[in-house]
C-alpha positions in Angstrom: 46.3 6.8 -251.4 49.1 6.9 -248.8 49.5 3.2 -248.1 49.3 0.2 -250.4 52.2 -1.9 -249.2 52.4 -5.5 -250.2 51.6 -8.1 -247.6 54.6 -10.4 -246.9 53.9 -10.7 -243.2 56.3 -8.2 -241.5 55.9 -5.7 -244.3 52.1 -5.6 -244.2 51.6 -2.1 -242.7 54.8 -0.3 -243.8 54.2 2.8 -245.9 56.3 3.2 -249.1 57.4 6.5 -250.4 56.4 7.7 -253.8 60.0 7.9 -255.1 62.7 5.1 -255.1 66.0 5.7 -253.6 67.6 3.6 -256.3 66.4 5.2 -259.5 64.4 8.3 -260.3 61.8 8.4 -263.1 64.1 10.6 -265.2 66.9 8.0 -264.6 64.6 5.3 -265.7 63.8 7.0 -269.0 67.5 7.5 -269.6 68.2 3.8 -268.9 65.2 2.8 -271.1 66.7 4.8 -274.0 70.0 3.0 -273.5 68.4 -0.4 -273.6 66.6 0.5 -276.8 69.8 1.7 -278.4 71.8 -1.3 -277.1 69.7 -4.1 -278.6 69.6 -5.1 -282.3 66.0 -5.7 -283.0 64.3 -6.6 -286.3 60.9 -8.0 -287.1 60.1 -8.7 -290.8 57.0 -10.3 -292.3 57.6 -13.7 -293.9 55.2 -16.1 -295.7 53.6 -18.6 -293.5 54.7 -21.4 -295.9 58.4 -20.3 -295.5 58.6 -20.2 -291.7 61.6 -22.2 -290.5 60.6 -25.1 -288.2 56.9 -24.5 -288.8 54.6 -26.4 -291.1 50.9 -27.0 -291.9 50.1 -30.6 -290.9 48.9 -32.7 -293.8 45.9 -34.3 -292.0 44.5 -31.3 -290.0 45.9 -28.2 -291.7 47.0 -27.0 -288.2 50.1 -24.8 -288.1 52.6 -26.4 -285.8 56.2 -26.3 -284.7 58.6 -29.1 -285.6 59.4 -29.8 -281.9 55.7 -30.4 -281.2 56.0 -27.7 -278.4 55.4 -24.0 -278.1 51.9 -23.6 -279.6 49.7 -24.5 -282.6 47.2 -22.6 -284.7 44.1 -24.8 -284.8 40.4 -24.3 -285.5 37.6 -23.5 -283.0 34.0 -24.5 -283.6 31.1 -22.9 -281.7 27.8 -24.7 -281.5 24.4 -23.6 -280.0 21.3 -25.8 -279.9 23.2 -28.5 -281.7 24.0 -26.2 -284.7 27.3 -24.7 -285.7 27.1 -20.9 -285.2 30.7 -20.0 -286.0 34.3 -21.0 -286.3 37.7 -19.4 -286.3 41.4 -20.0 -286.0 42.7 -20.0 -282.4 46.0 -20.4 -280.6 46.4 -23.6 -278.6 49.2 -23.3 -276.1 48.6 -25.9 -273.4 51.8 -25.2 -271.5 51.6 -23.2 -268.3 54.3 -20.6 -268.3 55.6 -18.4 -265.5 55.0 -14.7 -265.2 56.9 -13.7 -262.1 58.1 -10.6 -260.3 60.9 -10.6 -257.7 60.3 -8.0 -255.0 62.7 -6.7 -252.3 62.7 -4.0 -249.7 65.2 -1.1 -250.0 65.2 1.6 -247.3 61.7 0.6 -246.3 60.4 0.8 -249.8 59.3 -2.3 -251.6 60.7 -2.6 -255.2 60.0 -4.9 -258.1 62.8 -6.2 -260.4 61.5 -5.3 -263.9 62.8 -6.2 -267.3 63.2 -4.3 -270.6 61.9 -7.1 -272.8 61.6 -7.3 -276.6 58.7 -9.2 -278.1 58.2 -9.5 -281.8 54.6 -8.2 -281.7 55.3 -5.1 -279.6 54.3 -2.0 -281.4 57.3 -0.2 -279.8 59.7 -3.1 -279.6 60.6 -2.9 -275.9 58.1 -2.9 -273.0 58.5 -3.1 -269.2 58.0 -6.8 -268.3 58.0 -9.1 -265.2 61.3 -10.4 -263.9 60.5 -13.8 -265.6 58.2 -14.0 -268.6 58.6 -17.4 -270.1 56.7 -20.4 -271.5 57.6 -23.8 -270.2 59.2 -24.6 -273.6 61.4 -21.5 -273.2 62.6 -22.1 -269.7 63.2 -25.8 -270.4 65.3 -24.6 -273.4 63.4 -26.5 -276.1 64.7 -23.6 -278.3 68.3 -24.6 -277.4 68.9 -21.0 -276.3 70.4 -19.6 -273.1 68.8 -20.1 -269.7 66.0 -17.9 -268.4 67.5 -15.3 -266.0 66.2 -15.3 -262.4 64.2 -18.5 -262.9 65.8 -19.9 -259.7 63.8 -17.5 -257.6 60.5 -19.0 -258.8 61.2 -22.8 -259.0 63.4 -25.2 -257.0 64.6 -25.3 -253.5 66.2 -21.8 -253.6 63.2 -19.8 -254.6 62.0 -16.8 -252.7 59.2 -16.4 -250.2 56.0 -16.8 -252.2 53.5 -13.9 -251.9 51.4 -14.7 -255.0 51.1 -18.0 -256.9 47.9 -18.3 -258.9 46.9 -19.5 -262.4 45.2 -16.8 -264.5 43.7 -17.0 -267.9 44.6 -14.9 -271.0 42.5 -13.7 -274.0 39.5 -16.1 -274.4 38.8 -14.8 -277.9 42.3 -15.7 -279.2 43.6 -18.5 -277.0 42.2 -21.9 -276.2 42.1 -22.3 -272.4 45.4 -20.7 -271.9 46.7 -20.2 -268.4 49.9 -18.7 -266.9 51.3 -19.0 -263.4 51.3 -15.4 -262.0 53.9 -15.2 -259.2 55.4 -12.7 -256.8 58.4 -13.8 -254.6 60.1 -11.8 -251.9 63.9 -12.0 -251.5 66.2 -10.6 -248.9 69.6 -11.4 -250.1 71.7 -9.7 -252.8 70.5 -10.0 -256.3 72.8 -9.3 -259.2 71.0 -7.0 -261.6 71.6 -7.6 -265.3 71.8 -4.6 -267.5 68.3 -5.3 -269.0 66.7 -5.1 -265.5 66.1 -2.5 -262.9 64.5 -2.0 -259.5 61.4 0.1 -259.5 59.0 1.0 -256.6 55.3 0.2 -257.0 54.6 3.9 -257.1 57.0 4.3 -260.0 55.4 1.4 -261.9 52.0 3.0 -261.3 53.3 6.2 -262.7 54.6 4.3 -265.8 51.1 2.8 -266.4 50.2 6.4 -267.4 52.4 6.0 -270.4 51.0 4.4 -273.6 52.4 1.0 -274.4 55.1 0.9 -271.7 54.1 -1.5 -269.0 53.3 -4.8 -270.8 50.3 -7.1 -270.4 52.2 -9.7 -268.4 53.5 -7.2 -265.9 50.0 -5.8 -265.5 48.4 -9.1 -264.7 51.0 -10.0 -262.1 50.7 -6.5 -260.5 46.9 -6.8 -260.3 47.3 -10.0 -258.2 49.7 -8.5 -255.6 48.0 -8.3 -252.2 47.8 -4.8 -250.8 47.4 -3.6 -247.2 44.4 -1.2 -247.0 44.4 2.4 -246.1 43.3 2.9 -242.5 39.9 4.3 -241.7 41.6 7.1 -239.9 43.4 8.3 -243.0 42.5 11.9 -243.6 40.2 12.7 -246.6 42.1 14.1 -249.6 39.5 16.6 -250.5 39.0 15.0 -253.9 35.6 13.3 -254.0 36.7 10.7 -256.6 39.9 9.7 -254.7 38.2 9.6 -251.4 35.5 7.3 -252.9 38.2 5.2 -254.4 40.0 4.9 -251.1 36.8 3.7 -249.4 36.5 1.2 -252.2 39.8 -0.3 -251.2 38.8 -0.2 -247.5 35.7 -2.3 -247.8 35.6 -5.4 -245.6 32.5 -7.3 -244.4 33.2 -6.2 -240.8 34.0 -2.6 -241.6 31.8 0.4 -241.9 32.4 1.1 -245.6 29.3 -0.4 -247.3 29.2 -2.4 -250.5 26.1 -2.9 -252.6 26.6 -6.7 -252.6 28.1 -9.2 -250.3 30.8 -11.7 -251.4 28.2 -14.5 -251.2 25.8 -12.6 -253.5 28.6 -11.9 -256.0 29.6 -15.6 -256.2 26.0 -16.6 -256.6 25.5 -14.0 -259.4 28.7 -15.3 -261.1 27.6 -18.9 -260.9 24.2 -18.0 -262.3 25.8 -16.3 -265.3 27.7 -19.5 -266.1 24.5 -21.6 -266.0 22.9 -19.3 -268.7 25.5 -20.3 -271.3 23.7 -22.4 -273.9 26.6 -22.8 -276.3 29.7 -25.1 -276.5 33.1 -24.7 -278.1 35.6 -27.3 -279.2 38.8 -27.6 -281.1 38.6 -28.8 -284.7 41.2 -29.1 -287.5 42.2 -25.7 -288.9 41.3 -27.1 -292.4 37.6 -27.3 -291.3 37.2 -23.7 -290.3 34.7 -22.0 -292.6 34.7 -18.3 -293.5 38.5 -18.1 -293.5 41.1 -18.5 -296.3 44.7 -19.8 -296.0 47.1 -18.1 -298.3 50.9 -18.1 -298.6 51.2 -15.0 -296.5 48.3 -15.1 -294.0 45.2 -16.9 -292.8 42.4 -14.3 -293.0 38.7 -14.0 -292.5 36.5 -13.4 -295.5 34.9 -10.3 -294.0 38.3 -8.8 -293.1 36.9 -7.7 -289.7 38.5 -9.9 -287.0 42.2 -10.8 -287.3 44.6 -12.7 -289.4 47.5 -15.0 -288.8 50.8 -13.8 -290.2 54.4 -15.0 -290.2 57.5 -13.0 -289.0 61.2 -13.4 -288.9 62.8 -12.0 -285.7 66.2 -10.8 -284.6 66.7 -9.8 -281.0 70.2 -9.5 -279.5 68.9 -9.4 -275.9 66.7 -12.6 -276.0 67.7 -16.2 -275.1 67.6 -17.0 -278.8 69.0 -14.3 -281.0 66.8 -15.1 -284.1 63.8 -17.2 -284.9 60.6 -17.3 -287.0 57.0 -17.7 -285.8 53.3 -17.0 -286.6 51.5 -14.2 -284.9 47.9 -13.2 -284.6 47.4 -9.7 -286.1 44.2 -7.9 -285.0 42.3 -5.6 -287.4 42.1 -2.4 -285.4 42.1 -1.7 -281.7 40.2 -3.1 -278.7 38.4 -1.1 -276.0 38.0 -2.0 -272.4 36.4 0.4 -269.9 35.2 0.1 -266.3 32.2 2.3 -265.5 32.6 3.6 -261.9 30.0 5.2 -259.7 30.0 6.1 -256.0 27.3 4.3 -254.1 26.8 5.5 -250.5 30.2 7.2 -250.8 32.1 4.1 -251.9 33.3 3.8 -255.5 31.9 0.7 -257.2 32.9 -0.7 -260.6 30.3 -2.1 -262.9 31.6 -5.6 -263.7 30.3 -7.8 -266.5 30.0 -11.6 -266.5 31.4 -12.1 -270.0 31.4 -15.5 -271.9 34.3 -16.1 -274.2 34.7 -19.3 -276.3 38.3 -20.0 -275.4 38.0 -19.7 -271.6 38.4 -22.8 -269.5 35.3 -22.0 -267.5 33.3 -20.3 -270.2 32.6 -17.1 -268.3 34.9 -14.6 -266.4 34.4 -11.1 -265.0 35.3 -8.4 -267.5 35.3 -4.6 -267.6 31.8 -3.0 -268.1 32.6 -2.5 -271.8 34.8 -4.8 -273.7 35.1 -4.6 -277.5 37.6 -6.7 -279.5 39.3 -5.3 -282.6 36.8 -5.2 -285.4 33.9 -4.4 -283.1 32.3 -1.0 -282.7 30.0 0.8 -280.3 27.1 -0.6 -282.3 28.1 -4.1 -281.1 27.3 -3.1 -277.5 24.0 -4.7 -276.6 23.0 -2.5 -273.7 21.6 0.9 -274.8 22.6 2.7 -271.6 26.3 1.7 -272.3 26.1 2.6 -275.9 24.6 6.0 -275.0 27.4 6.6 -272.5 30.2 6.1 -275.1 28.4 7.9 -277.9 27.6 10.9 -275.7 31.0 11.1 -274.1 29.3 11.4 -270.8 31.0 10.9 -267.4 34.4 11.9 -266.2 37.3 9.9 -267.5 40.0 9.3 -264.9 42.2 6.9 -266.9 42.5 6.7 -270.7 45.6 5.0 -272.2 46.4 2.8 -275.1 48.1 -0.4 -273.9 49.5 -3.4 -275.7 48.4 -7.0 -275.3 50.8 -10.0 -275.4 53.6 -9.2 -277.8 54.8 -12.8 -278.0 51.7 -14.1 -279.7 50.0 -11.0 -281.1 51.2 -8.4 -283.5 50.5 -4.8 -282.7 47.5 -5.7 -280.5 46.4 -2.5 -278.8 43.5 -1.9 -276.4 42.2 1.5 -275.2 41.8 1.1 -271.4 39.5 3.6 -269.6 38.0 4.3 -266.2 34.8 6.4 -266.6 33.1 7.8 -263.5 29.3 8.4 -263.9 26.9 10.4 -261.8 23.9 9.6 -259.7 21.6 9.6 -262.8 23.4 6.4 -264.0 21.2 3.4 -263.1 22.1 1.3 -260.0 19.8 -1.4 -261.1 21.5 -3.1 -264.1 20.9 -6.1 -266.3 21.5 -9.6 -264.9 24.9 -10.0 -266.5 26.3 -7.0 -264.6 27.1 -6.4 -261.0 28.4 -3.4 -258.9 31.5 -4.4 -257.0 34.1 -2.5 -254.9 37.8 -2.5 -255.8 38.5 -4.5 -252.6 36.0 -7.2 -253.7 37.8 -7.6 -257.0 41.2 -7.8 -255.3 39.9 -10.5 -253.0 38.8 -12.6 -256.0 42.3 -12.4 -257.5 43.6 -14.8 -254.8 42.0 -17.4 -257.1 42.1 -18.1 -260.8 39.4 -17.8 -263.5 37.4 -15.0 -261.9 38.7 -11.8 -263.6 39.7 -11.9 -267.2 42.9 -10.5 -268.5 41.4 -7.1 -269.5 39.8 -6.7 -266.1 43.1 -7.5 -264.4 45.0 -5.1 -266.7 42.7 -2.3 -265.9 42.6 -3.0 -262.2 46.4 -2.7 -262.1 46.1 0.7 -263.8 43.4 1.8 -261.3 45.9 1.3 -258.5 48.0 4.2 -259.9 45.0 6.6 -259.4 45.0 6.1 -255.7 
């Protein structure tokens, strides 16, 4: 796609070149290797009972920080029909943090200020992160560390021109109603660039999403929320049927010729109906009351050894605001899987979106990829036979297939396989009630608001941008 410029008013229709004038991709990889070598990073397992500044509360059994801030490990109880149907540990982090990207135009090309950031749970230590990625406890310096770089561009009277400012959820299976503020701000003045940061064009970041475990989850969610100008109807076809159908999927607007299977009103009604079908409830309970789990010295683990466990780590990171600390992390058993099934309908690429309930979500249901499996789940856990058959047979054409990391600040080596799978005309257009065919543009429009697309859908949508 030739034109996906961000929309800060006067920049709305300016094309951006595929290469930055500031740093080539080869220069980026050389810089990345330098940042990896320059930092002193160490993550070692440590017993939960020996974590500094953390303790199990005597009355609830919850694992909490001495400051009363950051987050707690508590219990979650699920009930249906007045009967308990399950329980598990869950991370309760009520603070709203900031995930923010500073953008600036250089030689007519919009660039993002990105960070090489170490998180203790990252499988590869460093990942490409937003300009600011900080909990409220961090940027208010509860940890008594150094200040958060570039925070002034997002809060206070000197902040940049706000392009995006929306609260978005995170993993509803592992967090209790967690939200973060996803922000993009435009600056025009000089920005002093710290050695752990660099300017990259959107095209370059898109290219880097093709590398396993490089662009982190927090960067992906912010990038998905960035408003794009659309390719013009007069843009010449590329000759590639998939890309042309994808371009038309970006073009769709109610007053344009590119058709969509459903209107915006129909989609919102479908989504509301999905919420009304939820016949369960979830609530926080003391961790000590969670059944089917055992708390030991080194971990909190499920008896079936299928889901995840809570472990402790001791961390050293020379590039962080605090150089050393200890904390618990959620450690998944295995890898997740998130895939959008895509199909051209009347020449316009549509994504099959699922209305997916998750117990930790604030509004019970959000839109997810067609297929979403948590670590510990297998293809046999997919309820719909036509989707099970698709994965088992290996049918369709896979246009995106990468292993990407989830939040490294709370999860240890949490990996998800992200895919975009195009299917043919024999794949059903009529689908079960919890699914809906939508264009890419319709999903982008929903991201102006919070609590529509879940974190996995936003991550994958950010990666789909790189295919255009």
